[in-house]
Structures are given as structure tokens and as C-alpha cells.
TORZAKE-409106 format. One record per residue (C-alpha): residue number from 0; residue in one letter; chain; x, y, z. Coordinates in nm, 3 decimals, always signed. Each point is the difference from the previous one (the first is absolute). Layout:
NUM_A_A_X_Y_Z
...
// end
This chain:
0_M_A_-12.381_+1.544_+7.191
1_S_A_-0.082_+0.065_+0.364
2_R_A_-0.360_-0.050_+0.146
3_T_A_-0.153_+0.162_+0.293
4_S_A_-0.243_-0.193_+0.202
5_F_A_-0.208_+0.110_+0.292
6_Y_A_-0.130_-0.213_+0.308
7_K_A_-0.233_+0.105_+0.248
8_L_A_-0.187_-0.183_+0.295
9_R_A_-0.293_+0.114_+0.208
10_A_A_+0.107_+0.031_+0.375
11_S_A_-0.285_-0.246_+0.070
12_Q_A_+0.207_-0.232_-0.218
13_V_A_+0.311_+0.021_+0.224
14_P_A_+0.008_-0.153_+0.331
15_F_A_+0.266_+0.202_+0.144
16_G_A_+0.002_+0.242_+0.292
17_E_A_+0.210_+0.317_+0.087
18_G_A_+0.362_-0.079_+0.078
19_D_A_-0.005_-0.322_-0.233
20_S_A_+0.249_-0.060_-0.282
21_I_A_-0.087_-0.074_-0.316
22_R_A_+0.218_-0.163_-0.298
23_L_A_-0.136_+0.009_-0.361
24_V_A_+0.179_-0.249_-0.240
25_L_A_-0.110_+0.064_-0.383
26_Y_A_+0.102_-0.294_-0.232
27_R_A_+0.078_+0.094_-0.347
28_G_A_+0.080_-0.323_-0.158
29_D_A_+0.229_-0.313_+0.017
30_E_A_+0.300_+0.213_-0.165
31_V_A_-0.034_+0.301_+0.226
32_E_A_+0.069_+0.066_+0.376
33_P_A_-0.289_+0.099_+0.208
34_A_A_-0.083_+0.353_+0.080
35_T_A_-0.024_+0.062_+0.384
36_A_A_-0.098_+0.278_+0.253
37_E_A_-0.040_+0.018_+0.351
38_L_A_-0.224_+0.246_+0.185
39_A_A_-0.148_+0.066_+0.356
40_V_A_-0.365_+0.066_+0.078
41_V_A_-0.031_+0.348_+0.150
42_G_A_-0.191_+0.034_+0.318
43_E_A_-0.283_+0.227_+0.114
44_I_A_+0.000_+0.355_-0.061
45_E_A_-0.168_+0.221_+0.288
46_A_A_-0.165_+0.320_-0.101
47_S_A_-0.025_+0.280_+0.259
48_R_A_-0.309_+0.046_+0.198
49_F_A_+0.030_+0.376_-0.022
50_S_A_+0.220_+0.087_-0.334
51_P_A_-0.253_+0.056_-0.167
52_P_A_-0.280_+0.028_+0.251
53_A_A_-0.301_-0.182_-0.044
54_R_A_-0.183_+0.319_-0.081
55_I_A_+0.187_+0.237_-0.232
56_T_A_-0.093_+0.361_+0.116
57_T_A_+0.209_+0.204_-0.251
58_T_A_+0.115_-0.057_-0.335
59_R_A_+0.146_+0.335_-0.077
60_F_A_+0.286_+0.028_-0.252
61_G_A_+0.211_+0.162_+0.294
62_S_A_-0.084_-0.295_+0.236
63_P_A_+0.171_-0.339_-0.140
64_V_A_-0.134_-0.313_+0.141
65_Q_A_+0.254_-0.206_+0.193
66_I_A_+0.013_-0.390_-0.048
67_A_A_+0.151_-0.212_+0.257
68_W_A_+0.087_-0.357_+0.014
69_T_A_+0.194_-0.274_+0.171
70_P_A_+0.139_-0.242_-0.256
71_D_A_+0.162_-0.374_+0.037
72_E_A_+0.335_-0.026_+0.030
73_R_A_+0.043_-0.157_-0.358
74_A_A_-0.209_+0.274_-0.177
75_R_A_+0.243_+0.249_-0.159
76_I_A_-0.236_+0.202_-0.259
77_F_A_-0.381_+0.118_+0.003
78_D_A_-0.263_+0.113_-0.215
79_L_A_-0.238_+0.272_+0.171
80_R_A_-0.343_+0.068_-0.156
81_F_A_-0.353_+0.095_+0.102
82_V_A_-0.295_-0.154_-0.171
83_F_A_-0.289_+0.258_-0.046
84_N_A_-0.345_-0.161_+0.035
85_Y_A_-0.321_+0.178_-0.101
86_L_A_-0.349_-0.040_-0.128
87_E_A_-0.082_+0.129_-0.342
88_R_A_-0.329_+0.064_-0.193
89_L_A_+0.012_+0.135_-0.370
90_P_A_-0.294_+0.162_-0.166
91_G_A_-0.239_-0.246_-0.081
92_E_A_+0.111_-0.258_+0.221
93_A_A_-0.267_-0.135_+0.249
94_G_A_+0.255_-0.044_+0.337
95_F_A_+0.345_+0.057_+0.084
96_S_A_+0.288_-0.238_-0.066
97_P_A_+0.331_-0.053_+0.190
98_K_A_+0.304_+0.142_-0.138
99_S_A_+0.363_+0.060_+0.104
100_A_A_+0.307_+0.207_-0.102
101_V_A_+0.353_-0.071_+0.120
102_W_A_+0.231_+0.269_+0.119
103_V_A_+0.328_-0.137_-0.047
104_I_A_+0.242_+0.165_+0.254
105_N_A_+0.324_-0.181_-0.062
106_R_A_+0.093_-0.319_-0.166
107_S_A_+0.329_-0.045_+0.175
108_V_A_+0.072_+0.128_+0.338
109_T_A_+0.301_-0.173_+0.127
110_I_A_+0.191_-0.020_+0.339
111_P_A_+0.350_-0.041_+0.113
112_D_A_+0.149_-0.364_+0.083
113_G_A_-0.120_-0.113_+0.343
114_N_A_-0.254_+0.288_+0.052
115_N_A_-0.302_-0.181_+0.105
116_S_A_-0.152_+0.282_+0.238
117_T_A_-0.334_+0.190_-0.068
118_L_A_+0.053_+0.178_-0.343
119_T_A_-0.175_+0.323_-0.081
120_Y_A_-0.072_+0.157_-0.341
121_E_A_-0.180_+0.356_-0.084
122_A_A_-0.199_+0.038_-0.325
123_G_A_-0.162_+0.331_-0.117
124_W_A_-0.369_+0.024_-0.038
125_E_A_+0.024_+0.164_-0.338
126_S_A_+0.150_-0.302_-0.174
127_F_A_-0.337_-0.204_+0.134
128_Y_A_-0.251_+0.257_-0.150
129_Q_A_+0.201_-0.018_-0.324
130_A_A_-0.018_-0.370_+0.013
131_L_A_-0.380_+0.043_+0.017
132_A_A_-0.042_+0.215_-0.280
133_T_A_+0.213_-0.215_-0.246
134_Q_A_-0.233_-0.303_+0.072
135_I_A_-0.343_+0.112_+0.048
136_S_A_-0.160_+0.169_-0.301
137_A_A_-0.202_+0.319_+0.052
138_V_A_-0.327_-0.062_-0.110
139_E_A_-0.297_+0.232_-0.003
140_G_A_-0.250_-0.098_+0.238
141_A_A_+0.188_-0.279_+0.163
142_E_A_-0.052_-0.045_+0.352
143_R_A_+0.300_-0.173_+0.209
144_V_A_+0.000_-0.087_+0.385
145_F_A_+0.343_-0.039_+0.211
146_E_A_+0.000_-0.346_+0.175
147_S_A_+0.351_-0.058_+0.140
148_M_A_+0.369_-0.022_-0.048
149_D_A_+0.195_-0.284_+0.021
150_L_A_+0.386_+0.050_+0.072
151_A_A_+0.190_-0.294_-0.165
152_I_A_+0.345_-0.068_+0.115
153_T_A_+0.192_-0.272_-0.227
154_G_A_+0.358_-0.134_+0.105
155_A_A_+0.232_-0.223_-0.175
156_G_A_+0.349_-0.125_+0.102
157_E_A_+0.373_+0.025_-0.097
158_A_A_-0.024_-0.117_-0.376
159_L_A_-0.260_+0.265_-0.118
160_Y_A_+0.192_+0.266_+0.196
161_Q_A_+0.322_-0.073_-0.160
162_F_A_-0.154_-0.019_-0.345
163_V_A_-0.156_+0.353_+0.065
164_R_A_+0.343_+0.131_+0.151
165_V_A_+0.213_-0.125_-0.278
166_S_A_-0.229_+0.088_-0.280
167_R_A_+0.013_+0.385_+0.144
168_A_A_+0.363_-0.036_+0.042
169_N_A_+0.039_+0.108_-0.394
170_I_A_-0.185_+0.301_-0.054
171_G_A_+0.072_+0.331_-0.124
172_I_A_+0.193_+0.180_-0.265
173_T_A_+0.347_-0.173_+0.103
174_S_A_-0.160_-0.336_+0.003
175_A_A_+0.214_-0.296_-0.191
176_Q_A_-0.126_-0.118_-0.317
177_S_A_-0.133_-0.336_+0.171
178_A_A_-0.252_-0.007_+0.272
179_P_A_+0.114_-0.186_+0.310
180_T_A_-0.223_-0.324_+0.075
181_Y_A_-0.090_-0.203_+0.312
182_S_A_-0.078_-0.363_+0.027
183_N_A_-0.066_-0.246_+0.259
184_V_A_-0.063_-0.284_-0.194
185_E_A_+0.304_-0.244_-0.050
186_G_A_+0.013_-0.148_-0.387
187_G_A_-0.232_+0.262_-0.131
188_W_A_-0.084_+0.373_+0.026
189_A_A_-0.283_+0.124_+0.226
190_S_A_-0.115_+0.207_+0.323
191_Q_A_-0.218_-0.200_+0.215
192_P_A_-0.156_+0.207_+0.268
193_P_A_+0.030_-0.204_+0.322
194_G_A_-0.350_-0.019_+0.214
195_I_A_-0.195_+0.309_-0.128
196_L_A_-0.252_+0.067_+0.265
197_P_A_-0.273_+0.280_+0.052
198_C_A_-0.146_+0.159_+0.290
199_G_A_-0.301_+0.246_-0.012
200_K_A_-0.182_+0.250_+0.224
201_A_A_-0.315_+0.183_-0.071
202_S_A_-0.052_+0.391_+0.068
203_S_A_-0.316_+0.224_-0.051
204_L_A_+0.007_+0.364_-0.087
205_D_A_-0.127_+0.293_+0.245
206_R_A_-0.215_+0.279_-0.103
207_E_A_+0.280_+0.255_-0.107
208_A_A_+0.160_-0.282_-0.181
209_L_A_-0.326_-0.084_-0.196
210_D_A_-0.057_+0.367_-0.072
211_S_A_+0.349_+0.001_-0.143
212_L_A_-0.115_-0.275_-0.219
213_R_A_-0.323_+0.180_-0.127
214_T_A_+0.158_+0.343_-0.054
215_G_A_+0.372_-0.045_-0.072
216_I_A_+0.157_+0.103_-0.329
217_Y_A_+0.057_-0.348_-0.130
218_T_A_-0.297_-0.187_+0.120
219_K_A_-0.278_+0.270_+0.018
220_N_A_-0.135_-0.116_-0.353
221_L_A_-0.033_-0.370_+0.120
222_G_A_-0.339_+0.042_+0.158
223_F_A_+0.058_-0.123_+0.307
224_E_A_-0.244_+0.066_+0.294
// end
């Protein structure tokens, strides 16, 4: 009977920097060869100063937001999301409490081999409002105030890129009965994502964008001021 084990280390516990190579060895008993994996730490991801801008002036459905960033040469796949921060006071509460909702733009933006130039991605604002509507409950008498939006770009290396690519390679009505698999562990099966590294950037909403938040079809009942 097979058993799956999951191991995780905090970044503060791993004294490695960008570009360092790491070799993991898992000893499974005297009679079994150890399982091994090698990975490299991904370097810094640099978000563009202008895409998105520090102050977002419009969030109309027909005007997508453009996100741009420069990846480290080892990064192959990226997760893009905005964290929407706001204050909330529900009926009967004395003060406001900090809250947040997450707009997941794309969990797996990939790039071609050897392309480490500036990357761009466009996201539609309608899905932003839909994300807020599904995570923030409409409560009569609730008061909510926008605080900030934090762009989070997380990059990972070759192993996670290959895992996602292979997992998607056999999808659809003509696919084979057995799904393909990818592993970067010798003597075992797993996908160890090398060097996941996040970067962040804060933005605010201008008056027109705040008006859309207050009166838009998805968020008009959420009580934003």
C-alpha cells in the first residue's frame, strides 16, 4: 500500500539565495534506495512601475487592466492575483475591521523557453467584480470602505511548469484512458516546485473606479461608500 507524505519548510528556515541549487534526499529505510530531487532557487520578479499604475482610474468592463513584470531567467510559470483590502463594519459593531478578498487572475501563466524579457498580461475588470461578489456577503446596513489593492505575482521554476504542462496535455474527449504524469523525484513520485518566489505591488482606485465599486451590477449591494 502506497503512502503519500508532504514536507514543507518556511523560507526563513532555508538559508539559500537566488540561483542556489538544492538537492533533497529522503531516506526511506535500510532496504530502500533514497528518493532524491534537485531544484534551483528562483530569483527576483520585478513588477512594472506603470502596469498596473499606482492609481487605477477606470475599471470599466471594456477597459482591461494590463499587468507587466520582468521575471528571473529560472522562472517558467506564474500566478497572478490582486488582494483587495477594505474596512468593514456590520450592524451592531462599534468599529471597522480590516478585511480582504482575492481576485485570482490566472494561476498558471507560462512563458516560452529562454524568454526572460518583460511579460504582459491583460485581465478583464468584470471578473474582478464577480470575485468580490462571491467573497463578500451582501448584508443590510453593512458599511465598507476601500483601502488598497495589492498585486501579487508568484513565480516558480521548471518542475512546476512541466507538471502543469504534462497535466494539461491529455485533456478532452479524445484523450487516452490513463492521464500522463510528471515527476522530478528519482526513486519516488512527486513534483517539487523549485524556488517559488512572490513579489508585490500596491495600487489604489481613483474616483471613477470607486463609483463603479459602489454602483456596479455585481457590487452595488455590498455597502461600499
